[in-house]
N, CA, C and O atoms as CSV, one atom per row, in Angstrom:
chain,resi,resn,atom,element,x,y,z
A,1,MET,N,N,62.673,-2.963,-6.691
A,1,MET,CA,C,61.728,-2.156,-7.124
A,1,MET,C,C,61.311,-1.208,-5.692
A,1,MET,O,O,61.227,-1.611,-4.532
A,2,SER,N,N,61.090,0.188,-6.233
A,2,SER,CA,C,61.125,0.953,-5.184
A,2,SER,C,C,59.729,0.763,-4.356
A,2,SER,O,O,58.853,0.014,-4.787
A,3,LYS,N,N,59.573,1.545,-3.050
A,3,LYS,CA,C,58.343,1.108,-2.352
A,3,LYS,C,C,57.051,1.497,-3.004
A,3,LYS,O,O,56.051,0.822,-2.758
A,4,TYR,N,N,56.978,2.562,-3.842
A,4,TYR,CA,C,55.565,2.907,-4.529
A,4,TYR,C,C,55.694,2.427,-5.887
A,4,TYR,O,O,54.806,2.855,-6.624
A,5,GLY,N,N,56.491,1.709,-6.401
A,5,GLY,CA,C,56.955,1.247,-7.811
A,5,GLY,C,C,55.663,0.738,-8.426
A,5,GLY,O,O,55.130,1.275,-9.397
A,6,ALA,N,N,55.076,-0.613,-7.634
A,6,ALA,CA,C,53.895,-1.271,-8.165
A,6,ALA,C,C,52.770,-0.629,-7.807
A,6,ALA,O,O,51.727,-1.065,-8.294
A,7,LYS,N,N,52.707,0.336,-7.050
A,7,LYS,CA,C,51.420,0.784,-6.809
A,7,LYS,C,C,50.764,1.784,-7.682
A,7,LYS,O,O,49.584,2.134,-7.691
A,8,ILE,N,N,51.844,2.211,-8.477
A,8,ILE,CA,C,51.597,3.373,-9.445
A,8,ILE,C,C,50.793,2.655,-10.694
A,8,ILE,O,O,50.334,3.401,-11.559
A,9,PHE,N,N,50.629,1.381,-10.801
A,9,PHE,CA,C,49.975,0.681,-11.895
A,9,PHE,C,C,48.615,0.923,-11.379
A,9,PHE,O,O,47.765,1.463,-12.087
A,10,TRP,N,N,48.357,0.504,-10.051
A,10,TRP,CA,C,47.034,0.593,-9.482
A,10,TRP,C,C,46.160,2.022,-9.699
A,10,TRP,O,O,44.963,2.198,-9.924
A,11,VAL,N,N,47.297,2.975,-9.532
A,11,VAL,CA,C,46.755,4.441,-9.711
A,11,VAL,C,C,46.307,4.591,-11.163
A,11,VAL,O,O,45.216,5.112,-11.394
A,12,ILE,N,N,47.066,4.175,-12.118
A,12,ILE,CA,C,46.916,4.310,-13.661
A,12,ILE,C,C,45.774,3.695,-13.879
A,12,ILE,O,O,45.011,4.281,-14.647
A,13,SER,N,N,45.391,2.596,-13.394
A,13,SER,CA,C,44.385,1.589,-13.693
A,13,SER,C,C,43.050,2.292,-13.046
A,13,SER,O,O,42.018,2.304,-13.717
A,14,LEU,N,N,43.072,2.757,-12.010
A,14,LEU,CA,C,42.067,3.607,-11.364
A,14,LEU,C,C,41.509,4.845,-12.012
A,14,LEU,O,O,40.292,5.015,-12.080
A,15,ILE,N,N,42.320,5.661,-12.462
A,15,ILE,CA,C,42.418,6.801,-13.198
A,15,ILE,C,C,41.384,6.558,-14.794
A,15,ILE,O,O,40.454,7.247,-15.215
A,16,LEU,N,N,41.983,5.378,-15.345
A,16,LEU,CA,C,41.446,4.835,-16.699
A,16,LEU,C,C,40.226,4.391,-16.367
A,16,LEU,O,O,39.315,4.743,-17.116
A,17,THR,N,N,39.927,3.631,-15.335
A,17,THR,CA,C,38.601,3.422,-14.972
A,17,THR,C,C,37.618,4.643,-14.875
A,17,THR,O,O,36.561,4.631,-15.506
A,18,PHE,N,N,37.909,5.482,-14.238
A,18,PHE,CA,C,36.975,6.685,-14.080
A,18,PHE,C,C,36.897,7.422,-15.588
A,18,PHE,O,O,35.823,7.904,-15.948
A,19,ILE,N,N,38.002,7.485,-16.395
A,19,ILE,CA,C,38.066,8.005,-17.582
A,19,ILE,C,C,36.945,7.108,-18.558
A,19,ILE,O,O,36.149,7.663,-19.315
A,20,LEU,N,N,37.033,5.842,-18.411
A,20,LEU,CA,C,36.109,5.126,-19.045
A,20,LEU,C,C,34.501,5.470,-18.647
A,20,LEU,O,O,33.633,5.582,-19.512
A,21,MET,N,N,34.255,5.613,-17.260
A,21,MET,CA,C,33.044,5.746,-16.870
A,21,MET,C,C,32.507,7.026,-17.447
A,21,MET,O,O,31.368,7.105,-17.906
A,22,GLY,N,N,33.468,8.156,-17.408
A,22,GLY,CA,C,32.942,9.419,-17.767
A,22,GLY,C,C,32.616,9.284,-19.508
A,22,GLY,O,O,31.624,9.724,-20.089
A,23,TYR,N,N,33.552,8.682,-19.990
A,23,TYR,CA,C,33.304,8.432,-21.629
A,23,TYR,C,C,31.974,7.881,-21.803
A,23,TYR,O,O,31.210,8.419,-22.604
A,24,LEU,N,N,31.589,6.777,-21.076
A,24,LEU,CA,C,30.401,6.016,-21.200
A,24,LEU,C,C,29.140,6.981,-21.134
A,24,LEU,O,O,28.276,7.000,-22.011
A,25,TRP,N,N,29.130,7.790,-19.986
A,25,TRP,CA,C,28.118,8.609,-19.458
A,25,TRP,C,C,28.018,9.965,-20.455
A,25,TRP,O,O,27.001,10.346,-21.034
A,26,PHE,N,N,29.370,10.597,-20.497
A,26,PHE,CA,C,29.176,11.971,-21.435
A,26,PHE,C,C,29.260,12.066,-22.901
A,26,PHE,O,O,28.910,13.002,-23.620
A,27,PHE,N,N,29.783,10.938,-23.216
A,27,PHE,CA,C,30.114,10.892,-24.833
A,27,PHE,C,C,29.295,9.794,-25.610
A,27,PHE,O,O,28.818,10.054,-26.715
A,28,PHE,N,N,29.136,8.523,-24.994
A,28,PHE,CA,C,28.586,7.497,-25.759
A,28,PHE,C,C,27.104,7.456,-25.471
A,28,PHE,O,O,26.373,7.145,-26.411
A,29,LEU,N,N,26.618,7.700,-24.420
A,29,LEU,CA,C,25.107,7.623,-23.923
A,29,LEU,C,C,24.444,8.640,-24.771
A,29,LEU,O,O,23.404,8.285,-25.325
A,30,PRO,N,N,24.934,10.021,-24.994
A,30,PRO,CA,C,24.351,11.168,-25.812
A,30,PRO,C,C,24.019,10.791,-27.148
A,30,PRO,O,O,23.055,11.233,-27.773
A,31,GLN,N,N,24.972,9.836,-27.626
A,31,GLN,CA,C,24.776,9.647,-29.304
A,31,GLN,C,C,23.343,8.932,-29.318
A,31,GLN,O,O,22.764,9.234,-30.362
A,32,PHE,N,N,22.646,8.161,-28.579
A,32,PHE,CA,C,21.384,7.522,-28.654
A,32,PHE,C,C,20.345,8.549,-28.149
A,32,PHE,O,O,19.216,8.077,-28.012
A,33,GLU,N,N,20.485,9.774,-27.864
A,33,GLU,CA,C,19.497,10.469,-27.220
A,33,GLU,C,C,18.628,10.881,-28.453
A,33,GLU,O,O,19.109,11.350,-29.484
A,34,GLY,N,N,17.309,10.659,-28.239
A,34,GLY,CA,C,16.194,10.919,-29.171
A,34,GLY,C,C,15.986,9.709,-30.004
A,34,GLY,O,O,15.170,9.771,-30.924
A,35,LYS,N,N,16.671,8.568,-29.763
A,35,LYS,CA,C,16.423,7.379,-30.488
A,35,LYS,C,C,15.593,6.449,-29.706
A,35,LYS,O,O,15.451,6.694,-28.508
A,36,VAL,N,N,15.042,5.446,-30.204
A,36,VAL,CA,C,14.316,4.358,-29.714
A,36,VAL,C,C,15.171,3.610,-28.716
A,36,VAL,O,O,14.606,3.159,-27.719
A,37,GLU,N,N,16.222,3.464,-28.843
A,37,GLU,CA,C,17.158,2.444,-28.200
A,37,GLU,C,C,17.691,3.193,-26.951
A,37,GLU,O,O,18.543,2.681,-26.225
A,38,TYR,N,N,17.172,4.399,-26.726
A,38,TYR,CA,C,17.856,5.422,-25.845
A,38,TYR,C,C,17.865,4.671,-24.163
A,38,TYR,O,O,18.821,4.516,-23.402
A,39,GLN,N,N,16.560,4.345,-23.999
A,39,GLN,CA,C,16.239,3.679,-22.614
A,39,GLN,C,C,17.123,2.307,-22.475
A,39,GLN,O,O,17.756,2.093,-21.440
A,40,SER,N,N,17.132,1.499,-23.444
A,40,SER,CA,C,17.772,0.201,-23.360
A,40,SER,C,C,19.199,0.581,-23.108
A,40,SER,O,O,19.784,-0.076,-22.246
A,41,MET,N,N,19.893,1.594,-23.758
A,41,MET,CA,C,21.317,1.889,-23.765
A,41,MET,C,C,21.534,2.406,-22.407
A,41,MET,O,O,22.599,2.268,-21.805
A,42,ARG,N,N,20.597,2.948,-21.983
A,42,ARG,CA,C,20.769,3.875,-20.635
A,42,ARG,C,C,20.863,2.615,-19.552
A,42,ARG,O,O,21.883,2.574,-18.865
A,43,ILE,N,N,20.191,1.928,-19.425
A,43,ILE,CA,C,20.191,0.835,-18.798
A,43,ILE,C,C,21.624,0.121,-18.738
A,43,ILE,O,O,22.362,0.186,-17.755
A,44,ILE,N,N,21.906,-0.535,-19.865
A,44,ILE,CA,C,23.086,-1.364,-20.245
A,44,ILE,C,C,24.130,-0.402,-19.647
A,44,ILE,O,O,24.824,-0.860,-18.740
A,45,VAL,N,N,24.371,1.109,-20.109
A,45,VAL,CA,C,25.605,1.968,-19.613
A,45,VAL,C,C,25.413,2.166,-17.962
A,45,VAL,O,O,26.402,2.386,-17.262
A,46,LEU,N,N,24.367,2.091,-17.518
A,46,LEU,CA,C,24.406,2.118,-15.954
A,46,LEU,C,C,24.725,0.872,-15.428
A,46,LEU,O,O,25.056,0.817,-14.244
A,47,PHE,N,N,24.678,-0.224,-16.158
A,47,PHE,CA,C,24.877,-1.382,-15.558
A,47,PHE,C,C,26.533,-1.652,-15.380
A,47,PHE,O,O,27.193,-2.092,-14.439
A,48,VAL,N,N,26.883,-1.190,-16.707
A,48,VAL,CA,C,28.351,-1.099,-16.816
A,48,VAL,C,C,29.230,-0.208,-15.940
A,48,VAL,O,O,30.274,-0.566,-15.395
A,49,ILE,N,N,28.655,1.032,-15.875
A,49,ILE,CA,C,29.102,1.922,-15.009
A,49,ILE,C,C,29.091,1.475,-13.549
A,49,ILE,O,O,30.029,1.831,-12.836
A,50,LEU,N,N,28.042,0.673,-13.009
A,50,LEU,CA,C,27.994,0.197,-11.656
A,50,LEU,C,C,29.020,-1.194,-11.506
A,50,LEU,O,O,29.474,-1.544,-10.417
A,51,MET,N,N,29.268,-1.843,-12.670
A,51,MET,CA,C,30.307,-2.899,-12.560
A,51,MET,C,C,31.755,-2.060,-12.552
A,51,MET,O,O,32.762,-2.472,-11.977
A,52,LEU,N,N,31.684,-1.017,-13.173
A,52,LEU,CA,C,33.041,-0.228,-13.208
A,52,LEU,C,C,33.268,0.379,-11.572
A,52,LEU,O,O,34.355,0.346,-10.996
A,53,ILE,N,N,32.405,0.753,-11.170
A,53,ILE,CA,C,32.475,1.340,-9.796
A,53,ILE,C,C,32.932,0.080,-8.747
A,53,ILE,O,O,33.865,0.186,-7.951
A,54,ALA,N,N,32.251,-0.897,-8.876
A,54,ALA,CA,C,32.673,-2.001,-8.097
A,54,ALA,C,C,34.502,-2.454,-8.459
A,54,ALA,O,O,35.370,-2.694,-7.619
A,55,ALA,N,N,34.609,-2.453,-9.617
A,55,ALA,CA,C,36.193,-2.649,-9.988
A,55,ALA,C,C,37.104,-1.514,-9.199
A,55,ALA,O,O,38.145,-1.791,-8.602
A,56,ALA,N,N,36.550,-0.235,-9.296
A,56,ALA,CA,C,37.174,0.863,-8.670
A,56,ALA,C,C,37.526,0.726,-7.291
A,56,ALA,O,O,38.602,0.965,-6.743
A,57,GLY,N,N,36.411,0.290,-6.799
A,57,GLY,CA,C,36.511,-0.070,-5.063
A,57,GLY,C,C,37.575,-1.316,-4.956
A,57,GLY,O,O,38.468,-1.299,-4.108
A,58,ALA,N,N,37.457,-2.090,-5.618
A,58,ALA,CA,C,38.553,-3.071,-5.585
A,58,ALA,C,C,40.127,-2.773,-6.017
A,58,ALA,O,O,41.146,-3.346,-5.632
A,59,GLN,N,N,39.984,-1.790,-6.854
A,59,GLN,CA,C,41.556,-1.325,-7.065
A,59,GLN,C,C,41.729,-0.254,-5.724
A,59,GLN,O,O,42.851,-0.163,-5.225
A,60,ILE,N,N,40.881,0.350,-5.297
A,60,ILE,CA,C,41.212,1.356,-3.977
A,60,ILE,C,C,41.771,0.176,-2.753
A,60,ILE,O,O,42.842,0.251,-2.152
A,61,VAL,N,N,40.965,-0.654,-2.629
A,61,VAL,CA,C,41.482,-1.784,-1.686
A,61,VAL,C,C,42.747,-2.249,-1.955
A,61,VAL,O,O,43.548,-2.372,-1.029
A,62,LEU,N,N,43.084,-2.561,-3.224
A,62,LEU,CA,C,44.485,-3.108,-3.443
A,62,LEU,C,C,45.466,-2.030,-3.312
A,62,LEU,O,O,46.543,-2.254,-2.761
A,63,LEU,N,N,45.147,-0.779,-3.818
A,63,LEU,CA,C,45.900,0.484,-3.722
A,63,LEU,C,C,46.432,0.841,-1.974
A,63,LEU,O,O,47.521,1.277,-1.601
A,64,ARG,N,N,45.204,0.467,-1.138
A,64,ARG,CA,C,45.787,0.798,0.234
A,64,ARG,C,C,46.289,-0.538,0.843
A,64,ARG,O,O,46.800,-0.304,1.938
A,65,ARG,N,N,46.326,-1.868,0.520
A,65,ARG,CA,C,46.902,-2.776,1.080
A,65,ARG,C,C,48.360,-2.622,1.012
A,65,ARG,O,O,48.917,-2.168,0.012
A,66,PRO,N,N,48.980,-2.997,2.070
A,66,PRO,CA,C,50.558,-2.676,2.254
A,66,PRO,C,C,51.218,-3.804,1.340
A,66,PRO,O,O,50.808,-4.964,1.361
A,67,SER,N,N,52.348,-3.344,0.478
A,67,SER,CA,C,52.882,-4.372,-0.221
A,67,SER,C,C,53.910,-5.142,0.194
A,67,SER,O,O,54.913,-4.574,0.624
A,68,ARG,N,N,53.855,-6.528,0.146
A,68,ARG,CA,C,54.747,-7.546,0.431
A,68,ARG,C,C,55.889,-7.622,-0.275
A,68,ARG,O,O,55.759,-7.585,-1.498
A,69,PRO,N,N,57.096,-7.730,0.219
A,69,PRO,CA,C,58.395,-7.705,-0.312
A,69,PRO,C,C,58.502,-9.026,-1.367
A,69,PRO,O,O,58.954,-8.859,-2.500
A,70,GLU,N,N,58.071,-10.281,-0.922
A,70,GLU,CA,C,58.234,-11.270,-1.621
A,70,GLU,C,C,57.317,-11.413,-2.718
A,70,GLU,O,O,57.604,-12.305,-3.517
A,71,GLU,N,N,56.290,-10.748,-2.940
A,71,GLU,CA,C,55.763,-10.260,-4.272
A,71,GLU,C,C,56.511,-9.878,-5.431
A,71,GLU,O,O,56.086,-10.162,-6.551
A,72,PHE,N,N,57.674,-9.212,-5.251
A,72,PHE,CA,C,58.339,-8.710,-6.234
A,72,PHE,C,C,59.777,-9.343,-6.474
A,72,PHE,O,O,60.637,-8.839,-7.196
A,73,GLY,N,N,59.928,-10.721,-5.639
A,73,GLY,CA,C,61.134,-11.150,-5.766
A,73,GLY,C,C,62.108,-10.739,-5.015
A,73,GLY,O,O,63.223,-10.999,-5.467
A,74,ASN,N,N,62.071,-10.113,-3.891
A,74,ASN,CA,C,63.137,-9.403,-3.098
A,74,ASN,C,C,63.438,-10.604,-1.884
A,74,ASN,O,O,64.278,-10.400,-1.008
C-alpha cells in the first residue's frame, strides 16, 4: 500500500464529519424554527456538534500520526 493510502480514509472521514455538522446546523435545526421544540432541539444539536468536533479532533490526531508499516502487513 502506498505511503498515503491509509490516510485518505481519515481525510474522507473528516470531510464527512464536517458535512454532517453543517447539515445539522443549517438544514436540520431550521426545520424546528418557530416551534415549541426549537430550544430543546437546539441544545441537542449543539451537544451532537460538540461530540462531532471531538471526533474531528481525534481524526486530525490520527491523520497526523506517522503510519507504521506493520499495521498494513508489510
